[in-house]
Every structure is written in C-alpha cells, then in structure tokens.
C-alpha positions, 0 to 999 in steps of 0.5 A: 500500500502506498505510503501516502495512504498510511500517513495519519493526518495532514490531508492537504487538498491541492491548492489548484483544486481549492482555486478551482472550487472558489472560481466555480462558486463565484460563477454559480457552478457547483458539483451536482448533489442529487440529495438536495435537488430534484433529479432533473435539476441535479443533472442540469447542475452537473452539466453547468459545472462540467461546462466550467471545467471543460472551458470554451475551447475544445482540444482538436479531435475529429468527432463523429456520432454513431448508433448501435442497437442496444438491449431495448433500443438504440445506444448513441456513441460519440467517436473522438479520433485524434486529429491529423491521422487521415484514414489510418486504422487506429486502435480504440478505447470504449469509454464510460463516463462517471456520475454514479450511474445517475448524472453526467454525460458524454458532454460533461467528460468532453475535455477528458475524452479529447485529451485521451484521444489526442495523447493515446493516439487511439479512437475514444468511443464514448458510450451514452449509456442509460442512466438510473433510475430510469434504467437500472442494473443490469440494463447498462451491461447490455449497452456496454456489450453492444458497444464493444461488439460494434467496435469489433464488427463495424468499427473498421468503417470508422477507421478502427482497428478491431484487433486493438481494443481497450476499455476505460471509465471513471467512477461508475464508468470504471465499474462498467469498464471492468465488468465489460472486461470480465464479460469479454473473457467469454467465448466469442466476445471481442478481445480486450487488450487493456483497461483504464480505471479511474477511481472506480465504485467497485463494491457496495461497501461503506465500511472502509477506511476511506469512507470513514475518513473522507465520506463527510464531504470535506473533499466533495463526494460523500458516503451518503451520496454513494449509498443513494447512487447504489440504490438508484442503480441496483433497485431490488437487485442484490448488491453482492452480484459480481456484475454489479460489484466487480470487486467480488468477481473472479478476476482471473484472465483479465487483461493488464489494467491501470488503476488511478485513485484519488487519495482524498476520496471516500472511494479510494479503498475500492481501488486499493482493494481491487489492486490487492485482488488483482495481485491475488489473481495474477492479473498484471496491473499498475496502481497510482494514487494521487495525493492532494486530489479528490474524486473526479479529478480527471475532469479537472485537467484544464485547471489542475496541473496534477490532474492533467498529468494523471490523464496524460499518464493514462493516455500514454499507458493506453498508447503503450498497451495498444501498440499505437 
C-alpha cells in the first residue's frame, strides 16, 4: 500500500483544486448533489459545472456520432479520433463516463475524452449509456457489450482497428469498464487488450477506511451520496452480484489494467482493494494514488496541473498497451 495512504493526518487538498472550487462558486457553478435537488435539476447542475471545467475551447479531435442497437433500443456513441491521422486504422478505447450511474454525460467529459484521444493516439468511443433510476442494473451491461461488439464488427468503417481494443471509465464508468472486461473473457466476445480505471465504485461497501475518513464531504463526494447512487442503480437487485460489484468477481484472466485513485476520496479503498485482488489473481496491473486530489479529478485537467498529468499518464499507458 502506498505510503501516502498510511500517513495519519495532514490531508492537504491541492491548492489548484481549492482555487478551482472558488472560481466555480463565484460563477454559480457547483458539483451536482442529487440529495438536495430534484433529479432533473441535479443533472442540469452537473452539466453547468462540467461546462465550467471543460472551458470554451475544445482540444482538436475529429468527432463523429454513431448508434448501435442496444438491449431495448438504440445506444448513441460519440467517436473521438485524434486529429491529423487521415484514414489510418487506429486502436480504440470504449469509454464510460462517471456520475454514479445517475448524472453526467458524454458532454460533461468532453475535455477528458479529447485529451485521451489526443495523447493515446487511439479512437475513444464514448458510450451514452442509460442512466438510473430510469434504467437499472443490469440494463447498462447490455449496452456496454453492444458497444464493444460494434467496435469489433463495424468499427473498421470508422477507421478503427478491431484487433486493438481497450476499455476505460471513471467512477461508475470504471465499474462498467471492468465488468465489460470480465464479460469479454467469454467465448466469442471481442478481445480486450487493456483497461483504464479511474477511481472506480467497485463494491457496495461503505465500511472502509476511506469512507470513514473522507465520506463527510470535505473533499466533495460523500458516503451518503454513494449509498443513494447504489440504491438508484441496483433497485431490488442484490448488491453482492459480481456483475454489479466487480470487486467480488473472479478476476482471473483479465487483461493488464491501470488503476488511478484519488487519495482524498471516499472511494479510494475500492481501488486499493481491487489492486490487492488483482495481485491475488495474477492479473498484471499498475496502481497510482494521487495525493491531494479528490474524486473526479480527471475532469479537472484544464485547471489542475496534477490532474492533467494523471490523464497524460493514463493516455500514454493506452498508447503503450495498444501498440500505437
């Protein structure tokens, strides 16, 4: 376990995160809190806050839209292709945004997705999966698998090399990415070569050190909000189903994974425990824990240098594992 996790005190939030929060507050933008707002208003607040994080000038990328048939209707996809690569077939990363399965969108993560495409050299296929509670577990799994099958079967017409596929996601999206990598071990499914997981929600467990230390909301995300997100996602389903809580799954046979965690995050221990289980299962992986950063730092790259550095590290790992 990293030394930073073992220190007893001195939890210092990165000064640039403090400045970012102050600037957002002056503009009337704040992270969404669905416990204090009606859901529609919380979703709108999430879009406003991330519009502030993203900024006005997008990073260069060739962006196209596509649609795949899902379990009960079309699933929209947005493809981010690195600029200036012509018609060359590029590897692809199927990516799922965070937001507790309840809030956020491809738009909230636009800057992150452009950064990943630009620095990885891969096409990033962002999945507009259905949100809870309108659609609950395991509906999103069918959508994720449909997207994976689409990039393997039809991606060539979009300049995608179907032999080089990664999966990625942050928070709830990291949950979906890991579950998709698990499903891809099955016979006849497209092979996944690599997985990128930012600060995932991997188990319905709130009795962890990180929840006890950081779940009060000092650094943003709260334990109470996480309980609510899980309830919206699961409905009447069992929280011990490994398709919902992949920390409980048999992890053998997974591809190499990069795990990135925020030290000041109530979900930090989900990632640390996943790293321990991956080691037990013999799965090659790397773990990076970022001191001074809170949950959701990957969407703060415009304003927080260390968040930008973390995303750059992630993109270069994708590049290396997909042989770009």
